[in-house]
Backbone as a chain_set.jsonl record, in Angstrom:
{"seq": "MNMSQQPIGNLAPEFRAAMRRVAATVTLITTADAIGQRHGMVATAVSSVTMDPPTLLICVNHNASLYAPLIERGQFCVNVLMASHHELVACFSGQKIGETRFDTGDWRLDGGTGLPYLQGAQCNLFCSVNEVTTVGTHAVIIAVVNAVQVNESVVPLLYADGALRALGAAVN", "coords": {"N": [[-21.987, -15.162, -0.391], [-22.77, -14.407, -3.641], [-20.014, -13.419, -5.897], [-20.455, -11.968, -7.863], [-22.434, -10.264, -7.367], [-23.317, -6.939, -6.288], [-22.418, -5.463, -3.009], [-24.79, -5.236, -0.556], [-26.374, -2.099, 0.683], [-24.195, 0.229, 2.629], [-20.858, -0.289, 2.923], [-18.516, 0.927, 3.619], [-17.999, 2.057, 6.423], [-17.359, -0.188, 7.91], [-15.711, -1.559, 6.213], [-13.719, 0.279, 6.223], [-12.869, 0.031, 8.748], [-11.908, -2.672, 9.132], [-9.777, -2.538, 7.318], [-8.029, -0.937, 8.92], [-6.908, -2.695, 10.445], [-5.175, -3.873, 9.065], [-1.823, -4.109, 9.177], [0.437, -1.588, 7.714], [3.151, -0.807, 5.584], [4.567, 2.559, 5.594], [5.159, 4.848, 3.112], [6.552, 7.196, 1.232], [5.741, 8.424, -1.912], [7.298, 9.957, -4.539], [7.594, 12.273, -7.3], [8.844, 14.311, -9.981], [7.854, 17.095, -12.04], [7.846, 18.282, -15.261], [8.977, 20.92, -15.429], [10.607, 20.473, -13.257], [9.523, 20.683, -10.622], [9.029, 19.304, -7.621], [6.954, 16.805, -6.296], [4.969, 14.99, -3.973], [3.444, 12.314, -1.803], [1.994, 10.636, 0.859], [1.769, 7.044, 1.331], [0.41, 3.817, 1.723], [-0.639, 1.95, 0.286], [1.04, -0.025, -1.513], [2.679, -2.476, -2.963], [4.616, -5.332, -3.775], [4.551, -6.892, -6.904], [5.746, -8.733, -8.975], [9.143, -10.509, -9.301], [10.234, -10.998, -11.746], [9.777, -9.571, -14.271], [11.169, -7.055, -12.137], [8.436, -5.613, -10.198], [5.918, -3.318, -9.186], [2.979, -2.41, -7.397], [1.055, 0.298, -6.932], [-1.594, 2.643, -5.406], [-3.203, 5.609, -6.052], [-5.014, 8.308, -5.461], [-7.212, 9.714, -7.511], [-7.864, 12.703, -7.007], [-5.352, 13.34, -5.575], [-2.6, 15.492, -5.199], [-0.488, 14.644, -6.197], [-1.059, 12.962, -8.446], [-1.604, 13.769, -11.247], [0.926, 14.832, -12.025], [2.659, 12.676, -11.791], [1.506, 10.753, -13.646], [1.815, 12.0, -15.962], [4.586, 12.26, -15.926], [5.504, 9.806, -15.669], [6.958, 8.498, -14.448], [8.39, 7.744, -11.017], [9.451, 7.913, -7.67], [9.506, 5.169, -4.976], [9.597, 5.651, -1.552], [10.541, 4.066, 1.225], [9.977, 4.595, 4.277], [11.529, 4.831, 7.517], [11.231, 4.325, 11.002], [11.937, 6.743, 12.365], [11.466, 8.685, 10.58], [8.883, 9.834, 11.212], [8.082, 12.112, 11.179], [7.758, 13.238, 8.564], [5.508, 12.268, 7.652], [3.145, 13.689, 8.353], [3.724, 16.211, 7.014], [3.422, 15.44, 4.447], [0.88, 14.709, 4.144], [-0.908, 16.779, 4.047], [-0.155, 18.804, 6.036], [1.608, 20.389, 5.073], [2.202, 22.035, 1.668], [2.788, 21.213, -1.686], [6.132, 22.049, -2.925], [7.254, 22.938, -0.462], [6.714, 20.431, 1.173], [9.162, 19.232, 0.815], [10.85, 20.469, 2.561], [11.508, 19.445, 4.947], [13.458, 16.687, 5.938], [16.176, 14.654, 4.717], [16.386, 15.391, 1.411], [17.276, 14.362, -1.914], [18.407, 14.471, -5.456], [18.044, 12.129, -7.983], [20.618, 11.346, -9.936], [20.424, 10.133, -12.69], [17.583, 10.07, -13.217], [16.429, 12.25, -12.319], [14.589, 12.161, -10.201], [13.077, 12.982, -7.156], [14.408, 11.633, -4.068], [14.432, 10.147, -0.715], [17.061, 10.39, 1.141], [18.584, 8.058, 3.439], [16.394, 6.539, 3.603], [14.585, 3.548, 4.202], [14.424, 2.168, 2.032], [14.765, 2.801, -1.582], [12.778, 2.864, -4.205], [13.036, 3.086, -7.557], [10.802, 4.069, -10.356], [9.179, 2.96, -13.492], [6.172, 3.566, -14.895], [3.916, 1.298, -16.167], [1.404, 0.397, -16.386], [-1.795, 1.743, -16.066], [-4.956, 1.55, -14.286], [-8.246, 2.328, -13.736], [-9.973, 2.221, -10.502], [-12.778, 2.809, -9.055], [-12.217, 5.461, -7.131], [-9.484, 5.616, -7.333], [-6.466, 5.263, -8.983], [-4.846, 2.438, -10.135], [-1.611, 1.562, -10.231], [0.521, -0.224, -12.019], [3.953, -0.7, -11.84], [7.46, -0.921, -13.393], [10.263, -1.632, -11.739], [13.105, 0.143, -11.996], [15.639, 0.645, -10.906], [17.16, 0.424, -7.45], [17.784, 1.253, -4.023], [19.126, 0.208, -1.091], [18.867, 0.414, 2.359], [20.732, -0.813, 5.119], [19.764, -0.937, 7.994], [16.902, -2.135, 9.224], [13.945, -0.786, 9.933], [11.12, -0.425, 9.863], [8.563, 2.1, 9.333], [5.376, 1.861, 10.424], [1.819, 1.664, 9.611], [-1.098, 1.243, 11.522], [-4.541, 0.512, 12.699], [-4.894, 3.263, 12.649], [-2.745, 4.488, 13.55], [0.677, 5.485, 13.657], [3.376, 3.46, 13.992], [6.087, 1.389, 15.512], [8.078, -1.355, 14.105], [8.52, -4.141, 16.005], [10.308, -6.6, 17.738], [11.677, -9.377, 15.901], [9.653, -12.358, 15.276], [10.149, -15.769, 15.815]], "CA": [[-22.366, -14.198, -1.18], [-22.342, -14.434, -4.912], [-19.079, -12.424, -5.856], [-20.626, -10.966, -9.019], [-23.408, -9.317, -6.958], [-23.083, -5.656, -5.421], [-22.855, -5.649, -1.61], [-25.941, -4.455, -0.195], [-25.871, -1.11, 1.819], [-22.86, 0.835, 2.55], [-19.96, -1.084, 3.506], [-17.516, 1.7, 3.862], [-17.376, 2.196, 7.781], [-16.947, -1.807, 8.1], [-14.422, -1.679, 5.285], [-12.494, 0.954, 6.798], [-12.402, -0.698, 10.279], [-11.395, -4.072, 8.766], [-8.536, -2.067, 6.662], [-7.324, -0.119, 9.964], [-6.583, -3.843, 11.287], [-3.988, -4.463, 8.131], [-0.579, -3.138, 9.431], [1.092, -1.413, 6.406], [4.647, 0.002, 5.683], [4.48, 3.842, 5.262], [5.899, 5.156, 2.204], [6.479, 8.358, 0.357], [5.777, 8.302, -3.306], [7.736, 11.181, -4.984], [8.063, 12.514, -8.773], [9.303, 15.685, -10.507], [7.13, 17.489, -13.251], [8.491, 18.661, -16.482], [9.779, 22.012, -14.994], [11.392, 20.441, -11.985], [8.997, 20.816, -9.328], [8.687, 18.156, -6.961], [5.506, 16.426, -5.886], [4.725, 13.694, -2.981], [2.322, 11.895, -1.031], [2.31, 9.553, 1.756], [0.948, 5.936, 0.699], [0.59, 2.479, 2.266], [-1.028, 0.999, -0.806], [2.156, -0.226, -2.395], [2.77, -3.884, -2.93], [5.334, -6.079, -4.932], [3.936, -7.815, -7.819], [6.521, -10.147, -9.348], [10.26, -10.423, -9.3], [10.923, -11.211, -13.086], [10.586, -8.34, -13.92], [10.824, -6.519, -10.813], [7.42, -4.76, -10.595], [5.398, -3.218, -7.907], [1.678, -1.664, -7.534], [0.688, 1.746, -6.176], [-2.722, 3.184, -5.603], [-3.156, 7.028, -6.059], [-6.452, 8.985, -5.523], [-7.195, 10.71, -8.772], [-7.529, 13.922, -6.427], [-4.257, 13.774, -5.225], [-1.926, 16.585, -6.073], [0.716, 13.748, -6.986], [-1.623, 12.145, -9.541], [-1.318, 14.244, -12.609], [2.433, 14.815, -12.451], [3.065, 11.034, -11.884], [0.943, 10.133, -14.943], [2.616, 12.858, -16.999], [6.095, 12.165, -16.276], [5.537, 8.253, -16.102], [8.243, 7.742, -13.48], [8.184, 7.914, -9.507], [10.135, 6.951, -6.497], [8.727, 4.94, -3.637], [10.636, 5.919, -0.387], [10.04, 3.421, 2.19], [10.017, 5.035, 5.55], [12.265, 4.387, 8.734], [10.271, 4.885, 12.132], [12.802, 7.933, 12.75], [10.89, 9.483, 9.575], [7.527, 9.761, 11.404], [7.533, 13.645, 11.062], [7.439, 13.361, 7.494], [3.867, 11.942, 7.545], [2.258, 14.886, 8.461], [4.433, 17.003, 5.939], [3.225, 14.891, 3.336], [-0.287, 14.386, 4.238], [-1.707, 17.849, 4.391], [0.354, 19.929, 6.99], [2.657, 21.284, 4.099], [1.769, 21.554, 0.232], [3.786, 21.55, -2.751], [7.596, 22.344, -2.631], [7.307, 23.134, 1.151], [6.741, 19.343, 1.96], [10.39, 18.645, 0.786], [11.929, 21.171, 3.283], [11.719, 18.412, 5.981], [13.767, 15.455, 5.677], [17.255, 14.963, 3.317], [16.053, 14.999, -0.183], [18.445, 14.477, -3.003], [17.68, 14.111, -6.983], [18.884, 11.006, -8.642], [21.487, 11.825, -11.324], [19.928, 9.607, -14.023], [16.123, 10.573, -13.625], [16.027, 13.714, -11.849], [13.422, 11.888, -9.348], [13.685, 13.268, -5.71], [14.52, 10.699, -3.108], [14.936, 10.518, 0.645], [18.588, 9.972, 1.672], [18.581, 7.378, 4.93], [15.129, 5.66, 3.859], [15.009, 1.921, 4.44], [14.85, 1.726, 0.647], [14.184, 3.771, -2.551], [12.62, 2.04, -5.449], [12.863, 4.016, -8.739], [10.015, 3.098, -10.999], [8.419, 3.551, -14.788], [4.785, 3.524, -14.88], [3.876, 0.148, -17.248], [0.137, 0.093, -16.737], [-2.845, 2.291, -15.137], [-6.077, 1.075, -14.279], [-9.012, 3.036, -12.792], [-10.884, 1.478, -9.711], [-13.362, 3.622, -8.046], [-11.383, 6.972, -6.885], [-8.021, 5.664, -7.545], [-5.54, 4.593, -10.123], [-3.933, 1.301, -9.606], [-0.559, 1.627, -11.013], [1.643, -1.252, -12.066], [5.395, 0.024, -12.507], [8.405, -1.367, -13.368], [11.344, -1.201, -10.969], [14.246, 0.319, -12.684], [16.603, 0.877, -9.747], [16.87, 0.297, -6.196], [18.822, 1.492, -3.215], [18.594, -0.221, 0.151], [19.65, 0.632, 3.506], [21.101, -1.951, 5.78], [18.828, -0.941, 8.861], [15.321, -2.438, 8.984], [13.261, -0.271, 11.282], [10.173, 0.487, 9.354], [7.391, 2.874, 9.928], [4.04, 0.967, 10.049], [0.323, 2.489, 9.989], [-2.016, 0.178, 12.091], [-5.522, 1.053, 13.541], [-4.952, 4.724, 12.749], [-1.516, 5.281, 14.288], [2.008, 5.419, 13.149], [3.753, 2.449, 14.741], [7.533, 0.87, 14.841], [8.032, -2.642, 14.288], [9.201, -4.93, 17.382], [11.362, -7.747, 17.293], [11.175, -10.589, 14.679], [9.325, -13.56, 15.811], [10.932, -17.027, 15.203]], "C": [[-21.957, -14.413, -2.509], [-21.218, -13.209, -5.273], [-19.596, -11.382, -7.088], [-21.981, -9.896, -8.522], [-22.624, -8.148, -6.116], [-23.032, -5.852, -3.988], [-24.048, -4.48, -1.642], [-25.857, -3.384, 0.872], [-24.491, -0.586, 1.642], [-21.82, 0.163, 3.526], [-18.582, -0.522, 4.141], [-17.158, 1.729, 5.211], [-16.918, 0.796, 8.228], [-15.81, -1.949, 7.566], [-13.018, -1.04, 5.842], [-12.191, 0.474, 7.862], [-11.555, -1.768, 10.032], [-9.859, -3.54, 8.227], [-7.651, -1.696, 7.586], [-6.608, -1.28, 10.708], [-5.397, -4.357, 10.421], [-2.935, -3.567, 8.625], [0.175, -2.85, 7.848], [2.269, -0.685, 6.572], [4.204, 1.183, 5.215], [5.607, 4.082, 4.173], [5.845, 6.663, 1.684], [6.584, 8.209, -1.012], [6.144, 9.994, -3.837], [7.735, 11.234, -6.394], [8.459, 13.796, -8.771], [8.404, 16.06, -11.779], [8.196, 17.752, -14.422], [9.404, 20.241, -16.049], [10.697, 21.681, -13.756], [10.766, 20.38, -10.407], [8.667, 19.284, -8.747], [7.356, 17.958, -6.404], [5.763, 15.181, -4.693], [3.584, 13.376, -2.311], [2.607, 10.649, 0.074], [1.088, 8.33, 1.216], [1.484, 4.596, 1.518], [0.237, 1.579, 1.221], [0.02, 0.641, -1.82], [2.329, -1.748, -2.206], [3.836, -4.375, -4.076], [4.309, -6.909, -5.891], [4.364, -9.192, -8.456], [8.036, -9.678, -9.342], [10.776, -10.306, -10.594], [9.718, -10.63, -13.852], [10.27, -7.788, -12.765], [9.645, -5.719, -11.018], [6.57, -4.626, -9.289], [3.809, -2.457, -8.342], [1.529, -0.623, -6.602], [-0.68, 1.965, -6.442], [-2.649, 4.598, -5.381], [-4.581, 7.408, -6.099], [-6.369, 9.957, -6.788], [-7.056, 12.458, -8.135], [-6.407, 14.296, -5.921], [-3.522, 14.725, -5.885], [-0.783, 15.813, -6.746], [0.334, 12.907, -8.453], [-1.446, 12.575, -10.969], [0.124, 14.271, -12.994], [3.188, 13.426, -12.588], [2.584, 10.479, -13.223], [1.553, 10.967, -15.794], [3.982, 12.211, -17.154], [6.329, 10.506, -16.361], [6.649, 7.59, -15.214], [7.935, 8.428, -12.255], [9.381, 7.192, -8.618], [9.392, 6.304, -5.283], [9.691, 4.726, -2.467], [10.065, 5.136, 0.587], [10.576, 4.064, 3.51], [10.659, 4.247, 6.812], [11.314, 4.671, 9.862], [10.811, 6.39, 12.626], [12.147, 9.094, 11.611], [9.51, 10.032, 9.818], [7.074, 11.252, 11.258], [7.295, 13.817, 9.618], [6.131, 13.043, 6.883], [3.113, 13.012, 7.38], [2.638, 16.029, 7.38], [3.87, 16.702, 4.696], [1.613, 14.611, 2.847], [-1.233, 15.698, 4.56], [-1.161, 19.024, 5.145], [0.907, 20.975, 5.912], [1.884, 21.074, 2.712], [2.974, 21.906, -0.492], [5.314, 21.537, -2.588], [7.876, 21.896, -1.246], [7.477, 21.686, 1.711], [8.253, 18.741, 1.933], [11.421, 19.662, 1.858], [12.25, 20.312, 4.664], [12.542, 17.101, 5.592], [15.343, 15.907, 4.522], [16.932, 14.066, 1.999], [17.135, 15.199, -1.037], [17.683, 14.258, -4.165], [18.437, 13.32, -7.5], [19.23, 11.537, -9.839], [20.793, 11.698, -12.758], [18.312, 10.126, -14.569], [15.786, 11.631, -13.304], [14.691, 13.496, -10.918], [13.976, 12.263, -8.001], [13.482, 12.036, -4.924], [14.883, 11.085, -1.669], [16.16, 9.735, 0.905], [18.05, 9.217, 2.853], [17.089, 6.662, 4.914], [15.56, 4.478, 3.803], [15.154, 1.637, 2.823], [14.191, 2.684, -0.469], [14.013, 3.06, -3.843], [12.24, 3.202, -6.724], [12.139, 3.363, -10.03], [9.503, 3.988, -12.431], [7.178, 2.991, -14.65], [4.424, 2.554, -16.351], [2.111, 0.342, -17.551], [-0.925, 0.904, -15.817], [-4.036, 2.025, -15.515], [-6.929, 1.971, -13.259], [-9.834, 2.037, -12.044], [-11.567, 2.505, -8.887], [-12.784, 5.058, -8.184], [-10.1, 6.728, -7.378], [-7.686, 4.959, -8.684], [-4.792, 3.751, -9.319], [-2.8, 1.52, -10.741], [0.274, 0.799, -10.959], [3.009, -0.547, -12.577], [6.486, -0.971, -12.335], [9.651, -0.979, -12.551], [12.587, -1.106, -11.597], [15.612, 0.251, -11.891], [16.147, 0.841, -8.317], [18.114, 0.703, -5.338], [18.316, 1.139, -1.717], [19.576, 0.241, 1.398], [19.96, -0.437, 4.484], [20.213, -2.065, 7.18], [17.402, -1.164, 8.406], [14.534, -2.009, 10.075], [11.955, 0.291, 10.371], [9.124, 1.183, 10.017], [6.144, 2.106, 9.628], [2.913, 2.122, 10.411], [-0.635, 1.465, 10.425], [-3.166, 0.906, 13.08], [-5.397, 2.49, 14.012], [-3.957, 5.543, 13.292], [-0.202, 4.821, 13.589], [2.619, 4.381, 14.433], [5.303, 2.102, 14.29], [7.394, -0.456, 14.93], [8.648, -3.194, 15.521], [9.972, -5.785, 16.909], [10.585, -8.885, 16.406], [10.776, -11.857, 15.562], [9.721, -14.777, 14.873], [9.838, -17.998, 15.341]], "O": [[-20.754, -14.627, -2.66], [-21.529, -12.066, -4.94], [-19.194, -10.224, -7.211], [-22.399, -8.957, -9.199], [-21.602, -8.324, -5.454], [-23.893, -6.68, -3.69], [-24.229, -3.446, -2.286], [-25.309, -3.68, 1.934], [-23.754, -0.886, 0.703], [-21.98, 0.112, 4.746], [-17.791, -1.126, 4.866], [-15.979, 1.441, 5.416], [-15.971, 0.781, 9.014], [-14.863, -2.403, 8.208], [-11.865, -1.465, 5.917], [-10.974, 0.447, 8.045], [-10.496, -1.853, 10.654], [-8.85, -4.081, 8.677], [-6.473, -1.974, 7.363], [-5.759, -0.976, 11.546], [-4.641, -5.193, 10.917], [-3.083, -2.349, 8.528], [0.404, -3.733, 7.021], [2.455, 0.012, 7.569], [3.358, 1.066, 4.328], [6.746, 3.627, 4.282], [4.766, 7.221, 1.883], [7.687, 7.801, -1.378], [5.452, 10.982, -3.59], [7.893, 10.12, -6.894], [8.466, 14.451, -7.729], [8.276, 15.141, -12.588], [9.353, 17.345, -14.32], [10.522, 20.43, -16.53], [11.454, 22.536, -13.297], [11.353, 20.118, -9.357], [8.159, 18.353, -9.372], [6.68, 18.928, -6.061], [6.82, 14.55, -4.686], [2.695, 14.226, -2.245], [3.511, 9.831, -0.099], [-0.061, 8.557, 0.838], [2.647, 4.38, 1.86], [0.755, 0.463, 1.203], [-0.148, 1.023, -2.978], [2.04, -2.172, -1.087], [3.861, -3.821, -5.175], [3.333, -7.502, -5.431], [3.772, -10.27, -8.511], [8.216, -8.461, -9.376], [11.748, -9.565, -10.736], [8.712, -11.324, -13.997], [9.144, -7.969, -12.301], [9.684, -5.033, -12.04], [6.475, -5.53, -8.458], [3.585, -2.031, -9.475], [1.933, -0.775, -5.45], [-1.127, 1.598, -7.529], [-1.959, 4.901, -4.408], [-5.325, 6.753, -6.829], [-5.514, 10.83, -6.935], [-6.324, 13.295, -8.663], [-6.24, 15.501, -5.73], [-3.702, 14.876, -7.093], [-0.196, 16.27, -7.726], [1.106, 12.403, -9.269], [-1.15, 11.739, -11.823], [0.529, 13.833, -14.07], [4.12, 13.18, -13.355], [3.341, 9.741, -13.854], [1.956, 10.267, -16.723], [4.437, 11.739, -18.196], [7.232, 10.02, -17.042], [7.086, 6.441, -15.285], [7.336, 9.503, -12.257], [10.02, 6.174, -8.887], [8.655, 7.04, -4.627], [10.466, 3.772, -2.418], [8.933, 5.502, 0.903], [11.789, 3.956, 3.692], [10.289, 3.1, 7.059], [10.423, 5.44, 9.5], [10.043, 7.118, 13.255], [12.345, 10.293, 11.808], [8.92, 10.62, 8.912], [5.886, 11.572, 11.223], [6.475, 14.709, 9.4], [5.74, 13.477, 5.8], [2.478, 13.251, 6.354], [1.718, 16.721, 6.943], [3.791, 17.59, 3.848], [1.19, 14.388, 1.713], [-2.22, 15.583, 5.287], [-1.627, 20.147, 4.947], [0.659, 22.181, 5.934], [1.079, 20.154, 2.565], [3.903, 22.627, -0.128], [5.616, 20.629, -1.815], [8.485, 20.891, -0.88], [8.273, 21.55, 2.64], [8.619, 17.931, 2.785], [12.645, 19.526, 1.858], [13.234, 20.591, 5.35], [11.979, 16.455, 4.708], [15.554, 16.919, 3.854], [17.066, 12.892, 1.653], [17.885, 16.165, -0.896], [16.502, 13.916, -4.098], [19.622, 13.647, -7.575], [18.473, 12.068, -10.651], [20.609, 12.548, -13.63], [17.92, 10.433, -15.695], [14.838, 12.159, -13.886], [13.838, 14.378, -10.824], [15.124, 11.961, -7.675], [12.44, 11.399, -5.084], [15.503, 12.113, -1.398], [16.179, 8.505, 0.866], [17.025, 9.689, 3.345], [16.592, 6.254, 5.964], [16.701, 4.196, 3.439], [16.033, 0.863, 2.446], [13.145, 3.281, -0.212], [14.984, 2.693, -4.504], [11.292, 3.987, -6.707], [12.615, 2.418, -10.66], [9.431, 5.213, -12.526], [7.132, 1.829, -14.247], [4.636, 3.025, -17.468], [1.626, 0.415, -18.681], [-0.82, 0.601, -14.629], [-4.408, 2.127, -16.683], [-6.477, 2.314, -12.166], [-10.372, 1.108, -12.648], [-10.905, 3.066, -8.014], [-12.881, 5.712, -9.222], [-9.535, 7.691, -7.896], [-8.431, 4.187, -9.287], [-4.242, 4.001, -8.247], [-3.062, 1.63, -11.939], [0.977, 0.796, -9.949], [3.055, 0.087, -13.632], [6.529, -1.746, -11.38], [10.062, 0.16, -12.776], [13.22, -2.143, -11.795], [16.602, -0.251, -12.423], [15.006, 1.149, -7.973], [19.263, 0.562, -5.756], [17.319, 1.656, -1.213], [20.798, 0.376, 1.335], [18.944, -1.125, 4.579], [19.923, -3.206, 7.54], [16.833, -0.578, 7.485], [14.402, -2.711, 11.077], [11.869, 1.511, 10.229], [8.8, 0.9, 11.171], [5.969, 1.738, 8.466], [3.01, 3.094, 11.161], [-1.01, 0.729, 9.512], [-2.875, 1.67, 14.001], [-5.62, 2.94, 15.136], [-4.008, 6.753, 13.51], [-0.17, 3.747, 12.988], [2.33, 4.549, 15.618], [5.771, 2.357, 13.181], [6.621, -0.881, 15.788], [9.434, -2.412, 16.058], [10.336, -5.781, 15.733], [9.392, -9.159, 16.279], [11.518, -12.292, 16.443], [9.666, -14.832, 13.644], [9.997, -19.164, 14.978]]}, "num_chains": 1, "name": "protein.A"}
């Protein structure tokens, strides 16, 4: 297929099925607005871009409650979840709204930025927005990583084939 051509027909069902086969680490992206109200959402569309400078990419739907506060603040935290944090996924994906999402889990505020972060996450990446591009329904956000906290345990919560999963043993 010529890549400059638009796909024929609606590929959404097939594309969704294909993407369900791509296992992804589950994260919570969090920020706080100008009055200190915390906002957050579940995300699997998170990827490193470069190590120099440390940069990552996140994708946020324009309709997500996190979108406007994140863009206005220009800072956020990516909290990489451990398998034991599975209960947070429901809280941050519609079961709860607004500040009540933060009633579950050990949430702290970073002293330097005031950003909410999950204590005990696999890692926390504190970021500043560098560039925002619109692609369809989503903002593709490139961010510089300003600080990182890393937990010694490596037990990531994964999402694959429509279900939450835990990582098994390493393959040598």
